[in-house]
C-alpha positions as CSV (number, residue, x, y, z in Angstrom):
1,M,60.2,144.7,57.6
2,K,57.5,146.3,59.8
3,K,55.3,143.1,59.7
4,K,58.3,141.0,60.6
5,I,58.7,142.8,63.9
6,I,55.3,142.5,65.0
7,K,55.2,138.9,63.8
8,I,58.0,138.3,66.4
9,F,56.4,140.3,69.1
10,A,53.1,138.3,68.8
11,V,55.3,134.9,69.2
12,A,56.9,136.1,71.9
13,V,53.4,136.9,73.8
14,V,52.1,133.8,73.0
15,T,54.7,131.7,74.1
16,M,54.9,133.6,77.7
17,M,51.1,132.9,77.7
18,V,51.5,129.3,77.4
19,L,54.7,129.3,80.0
20,S,52.9,131.3,82.6
21,M,50.2,129.1,82.8
22,G,52.1,126.1,84.5
23,I,53.2,128.4,87.3
24,L,51.4,128.0,90.5
25,S,50.6,130.1,93.6
26,V,51.6,128.2,97.0
27,N,51.0,129.8,100.5
28,A,53.3,128.9,103.1
29,A,50.2,127.6,105.2
30,D,49.5,125.0,102.3
31,I,52.9,123.2,102.8
32,Q,52.0,120.5,105.2
33,P,55.0,117.7,106.6
34,R,54.3,114.4,105.4
35,G,54.3,111.4,107.7
36,P,52.0,109.0,109.5
37,L,49.1,110.8,111.2
38,C,48.8,111.1,115.4
39,P,45.5,110.4,117.0
40,C,45.3,114.2,117.7
41,G,45.3,114.9,114.1
42,G,48.8,116.0,113.7
43,T,51.6,114.3,111.6
44,L,54.3,112.1,113.2
45,L,58.0,113.4,112.3
46,A,60.8,111.3,112.6
47,S,64.1,112.9,114.4
48,K,67.8,111.3,115.0
49,S,70.0,111.3,117.7
50,Y,73.1,109.9,118.2
51,T,75.5,108.9,120.8
52,K,79.5,109.7,121.4
53,W,81.8,107.4,119.3
54,V,82.8,104.5,121.9
55,T,86.1,102.7,121.0
56,S,85.5,99.1,121.1
57,K,89.4,97.8,119.9
58,S,92.5,99.6,118.6
59,V,94.7,97.8,116.5
60,K,98.0,98.7,114.7
61,C,97.2,100.9,112.1
62,V,96.9,99.1,108.9
63,H,97.2,102.1,106.2
64,G,100.9,102.3,106.2
65,Y,102.2,104.5,108.8
66,A,104.8,103.6,111.0
67,Y,103.1,104.9,114.0
68,G,99.7,104.8,115.4
69,T,96.4,102.9,116.0
70,D,93.1,101.7,114.0
71,Q,90.2,102.5,116.3
72,H,87.2,100.6,115.7
73,Q,84.5,102.6,117.0
74,E,80.9,102.3,117.4
75,R,77.7,104.5,118.3
76,T,73.9,104.0,118.8
77,V,71.6,105.7,116.5
78,T,67.9,106.2,118.1
79,T,65.5,107.3,115.3
80,T,62.2,108.7,117.4
81,M,59.0,109.3,116.1
82,K,57.6,113.0,117.4
83,C,53.9,114.4,116.4
84,N,54.1,118.3,115.5
85,R,51.1,119.1,117.3
86,C,50.7,117.4,120.4
87,G,54.2,116.5,121.1
88,T,53.8,112.7,121.8
89,G,56.4,110.8,120.7
90,Y,58.0,107.3,120.7
91,V,61.1,105.7,119.8
92,S,60.6,103.7,116.5
93,G,64.1,102.3,116.2
94,K,67.5,101.7,117.4
95,T,70.8,101.0,115.2
96,K,74.4,100.4,115.2
97,E,76.8,102.5,113.2
98,T,81.0,101.3,113.4
99,R,84.0,103.2,111.8
100,V,87.5,102.8,111.6
101,Y,89.4,106.2,112.9
102,C,92.7,105.7,111.8
103,T,95.2,108.1,114.3
104,G,98.4,106.5,112.2
105,H,101.1,108.8,111.2
106,N,104.8,108.6,110.2
């Protein structure tokens, strides 16, 4: 009985040692953002800004409600690349998003 307990304990210790080899220590200072490099040595990070939704047209609700309208809306999404070190930035693209906003009710 005593030999069996010793074997189980030995297997458990060896298993813990093998599993602990895969654990890495990471410092917060070692973590760097990824992205294109700025000439200053910093990293260009993308951010997006959105305009307010603007209604381009309103039509009678097509979702089965007796009252209300479907508002066809759009907004502009601007993507900006900005350096995390020197703050230099530029607009890298603009796109439009659309949606149908239902205000129907019975």
